[in-house]
N, C-alpha and C positions, 0 to 999 in steps of 0.2 A: 223412804229410807234416807237416813242422815249419814253423810260420808265426808271424810277429808278427801280433798282432791289434790293430787300431786301436780306440781307446776308443769311437768311435761305433758299432762293431759290438756292443760289450758293452752300451752304452746301448740299442741297438735290441733286444738280447736280453732286457732287462728288460721290454719292452713285450709285452703278451699276444699269443700266436699268431704270433710272428715267426719267419721263417726263420733269423734270426741265433741265436735261442735253440736251435732244433733243431740247427744246425750246431755250436754250442759244446758241446752236451750229447751229441752222437752218438757220441763216443769214437773217431772215425775220424781226427781231426787232433790234433796236439800244438800248443797255442797258448802263446805267450810274450808278455809285455808288460813295459815298465818298471814297477817297483813304485809309482811315483808315480801310476799310473793310478787307483788307488783314491781318492786325494785329488781328482783331476779329476772322477771320476764322482760322488762325494759332493756336489760343488758343484751338481750338477744334480738332486739328490734330489727337491726339491719339484716341479720341472718334470716329471720322469719319473713321479713318483707321480700327479700330476694327469693327465698325458697317458695313462698306462696305467690310470687309474682304480684305483689301488692304495692300500691303507692303508700307512702308514709301516712297519709290521711286515712286510708282504708285500714291500715294496721290499727290506728288509734280507735276507729269506729268499731271494728270487730272486737278488739280487746275490751273496750268499755261495755259492749253488749254482753260479752261473756261474763265480765266482772259483775254486771248487774244481777247475775244469777248465782253468785257465789258470796257467801258471808265471809268477810275478811275479819279475822279474829285478832285483836290487839294482844301483844305480849302479856299485858296485865291479866288477861283472862286465862292464860295457860302457864303462867310462870311457876305455879306450884307443882306442876308436872314436868317442868323442863329438865331439871337435874336427873330425874329418874329416866326420862326419855333419852338423855345423853348417855347415861349408863347402859341402857338397852341397846342403843344404836352405835356405841363406840367401836365395836368390831364389825359392824355391818356397813353403815355410812352415816357418820355423825352429822353431816349436813342436813339429813332428813329428820333429825330429832325434833325440830319445831312442828313438823306435820304430825308426828306421833303424839307429841305433847298436846296438840289441839284435840285430837281424837280422844285421848285419855281424859283430858280436863272436861270435855263436853259430853262424855259418855256416848260417843257416836257409834254407829253400827259397823264401821270399817273404814277402809281407805281404798280409793280408786287409783291404781297405779299400774304401770307396765314394768316397773322396776322389781325384778324377782327378789331382790335382797330384802324387800319389805316382808316377805314371807318368813324370814328368819327371826322376826321380832316377837311373835307370839302373843302380843297384847291386843291387836286389832285384826279383824278379818281383812283379807286383801282380795280385791276384785279387779280383774283386768277388763279391758274393753270388751272382749268377747262375753264375759260374765254379765257386764252391764247391758250389752245389746240383747242378750237372752232375757234378762229381767224386763227390759223395756218391751220386747215382743210379747212376753208372757202377760204382762199387765194389760197390753192393748187387747189381747184376746179375751181377757176377763171383763173388759169394760162394756 
């Protein structure tokens, strides 16, 4: 399954013992995100380091490990869908337009997010962490 991953899921993956980390690293899903994601996450480094009780070196190691499992999509690859995604997201949360644009441009199966507002956009299926864990367990049973 090919999915856009919301930045909050990656931030959750930085924290110890999270389901998000397990899902990102399991290898069962193909994750995509706008390449600006790294800048956004770095803004929260101090907060995540404190909340996760991590050292700054640990933060970088964990983040880089997670990013090794996410395809970062440059703007050039989704720019043709960007204006439409802004239009769709303008009354929902316009800051999330790049994530929607990536999914639309690449024809992805959906988006993994805990933000309920994504359900209002109607272009991509939205999966929360519970949905993702259920899919992971289901696939393990069938292997």
